[in-house]
KOLFIVO-522058 format. One record per residue (C-alpha): x, y, z; residue in one letter. Coordinates in steps of 0.25 Angstrom, whole numbers, plus 5000, padded with zeros to 4 digits. Layout:
<atoms>
XYZA
...
</atoms>
This chain:
<atoms>
558551975224V
558951845231N
559751855244V
559851705247M
560551585240N
559951455237K
560551395250D
559851505258A
561051595261T
561151735257M
561751775244N
562451905240A
561251975238N
561151965253A
562252065255G
562952045270P
562151925272Y
562751845261E
563051695264G
562151695277L
561151595279D
559751645277R
559351625291F
560651685297A
560351805287C
559051835292R
559651835306E
560751935302K
559852015293L
558852045306W
560152065315A
560752175305D
559352245303M
559252255319E
560652305320A
560352405309A
559052455316G
558252415305L
557252325313T
556052365321L
555652245329K
555752105331T
554452005332E
554051865329K
553351835316H
552751715311T
552951675297L
552751555288S
554151495284V
554251415271P
554951275273R
555251165263S
554251055264Q
555350955262R
556551005270G
555851105278G
556951225275E
556351365276I
556151415261I
556751545257E
556151615245P
557151635234L
557051705220V
557551605209S
557551595194R
556351505189Q
555651465177W
554251505175F
553151475166V
552051575162N
550851485163V
549751585162E
549451545147P
549451405150M
548551435162A
547451495153K
547451375145M
547251285157G
546151375161L
545451365148E
545551215147A
544851195160V
543751305157H
543451255143R
543251125149G
544451055143R
544951015156I
543950975168R
544350995182I
543650895192V
543150945202P
542751075195E
542951165206R
544451165204F
544251235192V
544251355200K
545651315206V
546151295191W
545651435187D
546251505200N
547651435197W
547751465183L
547051605183N
548151645192N
549351575188I
550751625188R
552051595181P
552451455184W
553851435190C
554251295184I
555651285189S
555951205202R
557351195209Q
557351045211L
558150915207W
557150845200W
556150885188G
556150925174H
557351015172R
557051165167I
557551155152P
558351275152A
559851305151W
560651425154Y
561751465145V
563051475152D
562451495165G
561651605162D
560251605167H
559851715157E
560251625145K
559151515145V
558951405135I
557751315136V
557751175128A
557251035128H
558650985131S
560051025134E
560551005120E
559451095114E
559851195124A
561251195120Y
560851205105E
559951325109L
560951385117A
562151385108R
561251445096K
560951565106Q
562251585114Y
563351515106G
564051375107P
564851405120D
563751395130I
563451305142T
562051275146L
561551235161E
560151185163Q
559251255173D
559251155185P
557851195188D
556651085185V
555251105182L
554251115192D
553550985194T
552151035190W
552751085176F
553350945174S
552050885179S
551150975171A
551850905157L
551350775162W
550050745154P
550750755141F
552250745144S
552050605149T
551450555135L
552650605127G
552450755124W
552950825118P
553050715108D
551650675102E
551750535108T
550650435106P
550350445121D
550150585120L
549250565109Q
548450455115R
548450505130F
548450665131Y
547750735135P
547250635146T
545950635153S
545850665168V
546950715177M
546750675192E
547550745203T
547350825216G
546750965216Y
547951025223D
548751015210I
547751065200L
548551185197F
549951135199F
549851015190W
548451005183V
548451145178A
549951145174R
549651005166M
548451075159V
549251205156M
550451125151S
549651035142A
548851155136L
550151225133L
551051095128F
549951005121T
548851105119N
547951015125D
547350985139I
548050865147P
546750805153F
545250835152H
544950815167T
545650845180V
545150775192Y
545550825205L
545550745218H
545850805232G
546850785242L
546950665251V
546850705266R
546850635280D
545550575285E
545350715293H
545550805280G
546950855283R
548050855273K
549050745275M
550250785280S
551550725287K
551450835299S
550050795302L
550350645302G
549150615293N
549750565280V
549150435275T
550150355267D
549450295255P
550350175254L
550050135270D
548550145267V
548750055254M
549549955262D
548549945272E
547149965265Y
547549935250G
547750025238T
546250015234D
545750065247A
546650185247L
546250205232R
544750195234F
544750285247T
545550395239L
544650385227L
543350385234T
543650465246G
543550605240G
542950695228T
543550765216P
544450875222G
544150855236N
545150805247D
545050665252L
545150635267N
545850495268L
545450405279S
546150275280V
544850215286S
544250245273R
545350165266V
545150055276A
543650055272A
543950045257N
544849935259R
543649865265N
542949895251F
543949825244A
543649705254N
542249725251K
542449705235I
543349595237W
542349515246N
541149545236A
542049475225A
542349365235R
540849345237F
540449335223I
541649235220A
541249145231H
539849135226N
540049105212L
539748955215N
538348995218K
538048985202A
538448935189T
538548965175K
537248885172A
536548985182D
536749095173A
535349165168A
535249205153A
534649345159E
535049375174P
533849375183D
534249485192Y
533649495206T
533249635212E
534549635220A
535349605207D
534549725200Q
534849805211W
536349795212I
536449795197L
535649925197T
536649985208R
537749945200L
537350015188S
537050135196Q
538350135203V
539150105190T
538450235183A
538750315195D
540150275196V
540350305181N
539650435182R
540450475194L
541850445187M
541450515175D
541250635184S
542650605191Y
541850575204Q
542850455206Y
542550455222G
541150445221E
541150345211A
541950255219G
541150275231R
539850235223Q
540650115218A
541050085233Y
539650095238D
539050015228F
539949895229L
539949895245W
538649955249G
537749885237E
538449765231F
539249715243A
538249745255D
536949715248W
537049635234Y
538149535239V
537249505250E
536049495241L
536849405232A
537049305243K
535549275243V
535449275228Q
536749175226L
536149075236N
534949055227E
535948995216G
535648975201G
535449085192S
535149185204R
536549165209A
537149165195W
536449315193T
536949365207T
538249315204L
538249395190S
537749515198V
538849505209L
539849505198R
539349615190Q
539149715202V
540649675208L
541249685194D
540649815190D
540949875205S
542349825204L
542549905191R
542050025197L
542950015208L
544049985201H
544650125199P
544550135214Y
545050005219I
545849945208P
546549835215Y
545449765223V
544349785212T
545349715202E
545649595210E
544249585215T
543749595200W
544849485196Q
544449385207Q
542949415202L
543349385188K
544049255191R
542949205200A
541849225190F
542749155180E
543049045187T
541549025191A
541149025177D
539749075179L
539549165167G
539649285175I
540549395169E
540549535165P
540049585152D
541249555142G
541849455152G
542949475163W
544049565159G
545549545162E
545449655173A
544649755180L
545449865177I
545149845162I
543749805164A
542549885158S
542049985167W
540649965173P
539450025166E
538050045172A
537049925169G
535649905169P
534849955181Q
533549895188Y
532950015196P
531749935202Q
532549825207A
533549925213A
532450005219A
531849885225D
533149835230F
533449965237A
532249955244Q
532549815249L
533949865254Q
533249975262A
532349875268L
533649795272V
534349915277R
533049945286G
532949795291I
534549805294R
534449935301G
533249885311A
534049765314R
535249845318A
534449945326E
533849825334N
535249755335K
534749625328V
535849525327E
536449535312P
536049385310G
534749375315K
533549355305W
532349445308I
530949455304T
530249555295A
528849585290V
528949665276I
527849745270A
528449755255A
527249815247G
527549815233P
528949765235K
528449635241T
528849555228A
530249615228F
530549595242L
530049455241T
531049425230R
532049485239Q
531649405252T
532949335253A
533749455250V
533049535261L
533149435272C
534549415269A
534949555269L
534049595282A
534149465289R
532649435288L
532149305293D
531549255279T
530549155286D
529949265295K
529949385284L
528649435281V
528549505267L
527249555261A
526649665253E
526049705266T
526149665281V
525649705294D
526649785303A
527149685314P
527149745329D
528549785335Q
529249785322A
530249885316I
529749945303T
530649965291I
529950045280A
530550045266Q
529650115255G
528650005251E
529149905260I
529049905276T
529749805284C
529449765299Y
530449705308L
529749635320P
530549675333L
530349535339A
531149485326G
532249585328L
532549565342V
532249495355D
531149595360L
531349565375D
532949575374K
532849695366E
531949765375K
532949735387E
534049785379R
533449915376L
532949935390S
534349925395K
534950025385E
533850125389L
534150095403A
535650125401E
535250245392L
534350295402D
535550295413G
536450375403Q
535350475401I
535250505415V
536750515418R
536950605407V
535650695410S
536250705424K
537550745420L
537050855411L
536050905422D
537150925432G
538351015434P
539050945422F
538251025411A
538751155416Q
540151125420K
540651035408A
541051095395P
539951115385E
540551015375A
540550895387V
539150935391V
538650925376Q
539250795374K
538350735387E
537050805381R
537350735368D
537550605375K
536350635382L
535550655369A
536150525363Q
535750445376L
534250495375Q
534150465360A
534650325362S
533650305374Y
532450355365A
532850265354E
532950145363L
531650185370S
530850185357E
531450055353R
531149985366L
529750045365Q
529649975351A
529949845357L
528649855365G
529249895378N
</atoms>
């Protein structure tokens, strides 16, 4: 029994309270109960009051006439489609969520009291809600009603509209012309992959599947790919009340659309929420700049060779073979990951390869090889083109605008230079329609040798940084290369350029005597010695270390006295522990510097 009108006033069923506002009615009802001696006591009670999200009004429950659909038979078809493998849910753990919803499904209320939407196709005869005509149109409704109730009737269409999810459930096939057998429906239905958020797996995806199976006798798509929710950088849900909402339009204006797109695509995994950090978007804008600068480097060096320098068969260096091997491996990995819907990891691997291996290593190596000119420069330019071109293709789904523009610039530069360097099949009209990369040949031995060279360079760079050697200083090295002597001899120019070694003072042999006062870097079969005298001015370094040790000693004494005094008993434990940690760090630094000073022969 309803006692309330839709305007929240009391109706006739409320008896003497008819016409009162809901709040006034409650106060009067309680006062009447107290006057009649029907109350026992008054006490405060906290309860959750439901409010409208938009207007903030208090919501009252109201029994009303609605339209329902018995979806249990459809739910059984949806369960069967997933468990028979006709539809795959990625990630698979959400199958449990699917089962929970569809196994416990209830009749679906599909009517809504809204201004906009698909109107319920039902008409009432002469205002009688017990006489209902369901039809495709008002004309058809009148035709059916007159046959059943006579010619002198009037019809009034139900004012309700369909639930948004009911209308959306028809989307996979209704947009293609259904119920007519249109060419689009025959060609594009069923579709392939449905990508959406996990939070609407039931509200939208399940209802699309149920509706499709009922109305078309077919699945709407073979795979459901679920992404997570975008949260703030601390993992909190974005909301106006917290003030942590990130407006994508503002982010795109500041950092670019590609930077935000790449961040969202590579920042998470299927079905897991993503914590969006604007600093990460800024970093990915830098990646876009890195791509552009790599293309500029290539374009500016196309004058290092001519078409006449082209070799019938490319004579690849170990560096060329290494980067081509890595390109092949990354391409295979990206294809494998994309086939398994691991789009985020695929993008991250393409990112790491282009920045960490191509730009940071091979471009630097290419500078050495380009300076040789002739066929070596031509081959290097062809490798640069192939690696950047394929990398742009791999990254195009993630960074469409920058990669397209960069690729077009690269294409024009090579066509203008007329070196005879182009992709297999020639340059296409646009990157978006270019062929997708496939894994090419690999050179495992060259790749392994070059990986060892990289490790050696990293070791030398680490020693330089630890000993605070000026970045521009060329240093001495003595290297016992063992069976890798021939390889390192061929790579002398590259090694010296990358590690800033003095070519004239470099000693490279199969075996060498270890020099005194030298840093030793062991990399498998290769041992490198860096004489300390070549790294730093020994006297100045000893003076600097002694000064630092004296300062550390003073700090250690001060903190030790503090901890040995009343402070340790009176101060909060957290503050005391902080000082203990500080003392431990000071002592560790003192020991490290003492060891370094001793190595210098003090």
